[in-house]
Structures are given as structure tokens and as C-alpha cells.
C-alpha positions in Angstrom: -104.4 321.4 182.0 -105.2 322.1 178.4 -102.8 321.1 175.6 -102.2 323.6 172.8 -101.1 322.1 169.5 -97.8 322.6 167.8 -97.8 325.5 165.4 -95.3 327.4 163.3 -94.4 330.0 165.9 -92.2 332.1 163.8 -95.2 333.0 161.6 -97.0 334.4 164.7 -94.1 335.8 166.7 -94.8 339.5 167.6 -95.1 341.6 170.7 -98.7 340.4 171.2 -98.2 336.6 170.6 -98.1 335.6 174.3 -100.7 338.2 175.2 -103.0 336.4 172.7 -102.0 333.0 173.9 -102.7 333.9 177.5 -106.3 334.8 176.5 -107.0 331.2 175.4 -105.0 329.3 178.0 -105.3 328.6 181.8 -102.7 328.2 184.5 -100.8 324.9 184.0 -101.6 324.9 180.2 -98.9 323.2 178.1 -97.6 324.7 174.9 -95.3 322.7 172.5 -93.3 324.2 169.6 -90.0 324.0 167.8 -88.0 326.9 166.5 -84.8 327.4 164.5 -81.9 327.7 166.9 -78.4 329.1 166.8 -77.0 326.0 165.1 -78.3 327.8 162.0 -75.1 329.8 162.1 -73.7 326.9 160.2 -75.5 326.6 156.8 -77.2 323.3 156.1 -77.4 321.8 152.6 -78.6 318.5 151.2 -79.0 318.3 147.4 -81.3 321.2 146.4 -82.4 321.7 150.0 -80.8 324.3 152.3 -81.3 326.5 155.3 -79.1 329.4 156.5 -79.1 332.6 158.6 -79.0 335.9 156.7 -78.9 338.7 159.2 -82.0 338.3 161.4 -83.8 336.1 158.9 -83.7 332.4 158.3 -83.8 331.5 154.6 -84.7 328.0 153.5 -85.8 325.8 150.6 -87.0 322.2 150.7 -87.7 321.0 147.2 -90.3 318.5 148.3 -92.6 321.2 149.6 -91.5 324.6 148.3 -91.6 326.3 144.9 -89.4 329.2 146.1 -87.1 330.3 148.9 -88.9 330.9 152.2 -88.0 333.5 154.8 -88.8 333.7 158.5 -87.7 335.9 161.4 -84.9 334.5 163.4 -86.0 334.3 167.1 -83.2 334.1 169.6 -83.4 332.1 172.8 -83.1 335.4 174.6 -86.2 336.6 172.8 -88.0 333.5 174.0 -86.9 333.8 177.6 -87.8 337.5 177.8 -91.3 336.7 176.5 -91.8 333.8 178.9 -90.8 335.9 181.8 -93.0 338.8 180.8 -96.1 336.6 180.2 -96.0 334.0 182.9 -94.6 330.9 181.2 -91.8 328.6 182.0 -89.7 326.0 180.1 -90.6 322.5 181.3 -88.4 320.8 178.8 -86.1 321.8 175.9 -84.3 319.5 173.5 -82.0 319.9 170.5 -80.5 317.1 168.5 -76.7 317.0 168.3 -74.6 317.2 165.1 -75.1 319.3 161.9 -78.1 317.5 160.3 -81.3 319.4 159.7 -82.8 318.2 163.0 -80.0 319.9 164.9 -81.2 323.3 163.5 -84.4 323.1 165.6 -85.0 323.2 169.3 -88.2 321.8 170.7 -89.8 323.5 173.7 -92.5 322.4 176.1 -93.8 325.3 178.1 -96.1 325.5 181.1 -98.2 328.5 182.0 -97.5 329.5 185.6 
């Protein structure tokens, strides 16, 4: 199977994302990504850095890499599951760190094309 590299999925999430992905993958291909999860309902802050949910947008700022606040679409687990069902992918593995640290705000997915 071919391995597709990790990418910032929220930047590409749209109705045609998996349609486009299917054009460049074969059955049994693996796709790995992480995405902000519902732990973002609890705002995270550390010094000048922060991340929180504002409606259907995740807003964040990490002083080591950003000059201004960043915004991305909040993609729910239901959004992901619907797309996987519609486009022939399944979750092989999913993991989320426990607690309220920044790593707990992301879920990692390993998908397999079926």
C-alpha cells in the first residue's frame, strides 16, 4: 500500500477533499493526520499561547510560530465519519492524549482505503 504523508487537513477540508484523495490513492492506501477534537471545548492557554473554539472555528496563537491569531474550521468526528463512509475509507487507529494539555486537543487518525 502507498503511504500518504501527514498534512494540515483542516486547510483542505471541503466536500471534494476525499474525492481528490481517492484519485491519488489505491485500495489499502494509508492516510495519517491529526485534527482538533472536542477537547477544545475547554480553552487551552500557556503564557501567550492559546487555543479555543469560537462557534464552528478554532482560534489559536502560538507565539513561537505566529504573528497573529490563526483560524481554522472545526471539523467534528461526525464530519469525519460521514466522509469516510461516503468515500470508502475506514479508521484503522485513532488516539487522543488524556488530560487538558495541548496534545489532548488533537486526535491522530490512521485511515485505510477500502
